[in-house]
C-alpha positions as CSV (number, residue, x, y, z in Angstrom):
1,M,32.1,-69.3,14.5
2,A,35.7,-69.1,15.6
3,A,36.6,-67.2,12.5
4,L,34.0,-64.6,13.3
5,I,35.2,-64.2,16.8
6,L,38.8,-63.9,15.6
7,W,37.8,-61.3,13.0
8,L,35.9,-59.2,15.6
9,G,38.8,-59.4,18.0
10,G,41.2,-58.2,15.3
11,Y,38.9,-55.4,14.3
12,A,38.6,-54.3,18.0
13,V,42.3,-54.2,18.3
14,L,42.6,-52.2,15.0
15,C,40.0,-49.7,16.2
16,A,42.0,-49.3,19.5
17,V,45.3,-48.9,17.8
18,R,44.3,-46.9,14.7
19,P,40.9,-45.3,15.3
20,F,41.1,-43.3,12.0
21,A,41.0,-44.7,8.5
22,P,41.3,-42.9,5.1
23,C,38.1,-41.3,3.9
24,R,36.1,-43.5,1.6
25,K,34.8,-40.8,-0.7
26,C,38.1,-39.1,-1.6
27,G,40.4,-42.1,-0.8
28,G,42.4,-40.1,1.7
29,V,43.3,-37.3,-0.7
30,G,41.1,-34.6,0.8
31,E,39.8,-33.4,-2.5
32,I,37.3,-34.7,-5.1
33,E,36.8,-33.7,-8.7
34,R,33.5,-32.0,-9.5
35,F,32.9,-31.0,-13.1
36,G,36.7,-31.1,-13.8
37,K,37.6,-28.9,-10.9
38,P,39.1,-30.1,-7.6
39,K,36.9,-29.4,-4.6
40,M,37.3,-30.1,-0.9
41,C,35.8,-33.5,0.1
42,P,32.3,-32.9,1.6
43,R,32.6,-36.1,3.8
44,C,35.9,-35.5,5.6
45,L,36.1,-31.7,4.9
46,G,39.7,-32.0,3.7
47,D,40.9,-33.9,6.8
48,K,41.6,-37.0,4.7
49,L,40.5,-39.3,7.6
50,R,37.3,-40.7,9.1
51,L,36.5,-42.3,12.4
52,R,36.1,-46.1,12.0
53,V,32.6,-47.5,12.6
54,G,33.8,-49.7,15.5
55,R,35.5,-46.8,17.2
56,R,32.3,-44.7,16.8
57,M,30.3,-47.5,18.4
58,H,32.8,-47.7,21.3
59,N,32.6,-44.0,21.9
60,A,28.8,-44.0,21.9
61,W,28.8,-46.9,24.3
62,R,31.3,-45.2,26.6
63,R,29.3,-41.9,26.5
64,T,26.1,-43.7,27.3
65,R,27.6,-45.7,30.2
66,T,29.2,-42.6,31.7
67,A,25.9,-40.7,31.5
68,G,24.0,-43.5,33.1
69,T,26.2,-44.3,36.1
70,R,26.4,-42.4,39.3
71,P,29.7,-40.8,40.2
72,T,31.5,-42.4,43.1
73,P,31.5,-40.1,46.2
74,E,34.8,-38.7,47.2
75,R,36.1,-39.6,50.6
76,T,37.3,-36.9,52.9
77,N,39.7,-37.6,55.7
78,R,38.7,-35.9,58.9
């Protein structure tokens, strides 16, 4: 159980420090070979990077939380 918590903590830090990872389909090259010809990678569209799953989940949680909370009223000094 401690190993799982340690691994999740490490992955959370990794997602915060380096939110992007090399594309899995092209291996971070940006191109794949189709029928002997190089083509742009359809998954990363030649960007060579992808957003990590943990960072994607964090962004979705933050977006949902922001949409579901009321904005704090601004104080005016009179």
